[in-house]
C-alpha positions, -999 to +999 in steps of 0.1 A: -317+916-092-305+882-103-310+868-069-346+881-067-354+864-100-336+832-090-355+830-057-388+838-073-383+811-100-371+786-074-401+792-051-427+793-079-415+763-098-410+742-066-445+751-054-460+742-089-440+710-090-452+700-055-488+707-065-485+686-097-469+658-078-496+659-052-523+659-079-508+633-103-483+614-083-445+613-085-442+587-113-469+603-135-441+621-154-432+588-170-464+591-191-450+622-209-422+606-229-444+577-238-473+598-251-456+614-281-424+622-298-425+657-285-429+644-250-398+622-255-379+651-270-387+675-240-378+648-215-345+641-232-338+678-235-344+682-197-321+652-189-293+666-211-296+701-197-296+689-161-267+666-169-247+694-183-255+715-153-241+689-130-208+688-149-205+726-142-218+723-107-193+698-093-161+718-098-179+750-090-191+735-057-155+726-048-145+762-055-174+776-034-169+751-005-204+736-010-210+699-009-222+688-043-238+654-035-271+667-021-277+686-053-266+657-075-292+636-057-318+663-061-310+667-098-316+630-103-348+629-083-365+663-089-346+676-120-341+713-123-353+720-088-320+705-077-301+728-100-321+758-088-315+748-052-278+747-058-278+782-073-298+795-044-274+779-019-245+793-039-259+828-038-266+826+000-232+812+008-212+839-009-235+868-021-206+890-032-190+862-052-221+844-063-217+852-100-180+861-101-168+826-111-199+816-130-183+822-164-150+804-157-143+775-181-146+740-167-112+723-165-116+686-167-097+668-140-089+701-122-093+703-085 
């Protein structure tokens, strides 16, 4: 059930983001934080959430045998689509273990 929801959110949000980018342009998102304090707050919140995700993703990718760098690049360039893409890859790579290690604590400096 989790995978169905994950795939649906990934597909729908990616399609929506592509449409918005086509209509408004890639750099139009820069208008949002400049338009109001709420716009700035939402933008900072997204940056913090994606940043925290990447700190979890790197050691998890090592455990799962998935290269992290494409998803780091995607997180920087397309935000949460990169994070969703990693989760989709993770679920396809090892369906039976896709959520088994998700709750493990992050050990700083552990390999």
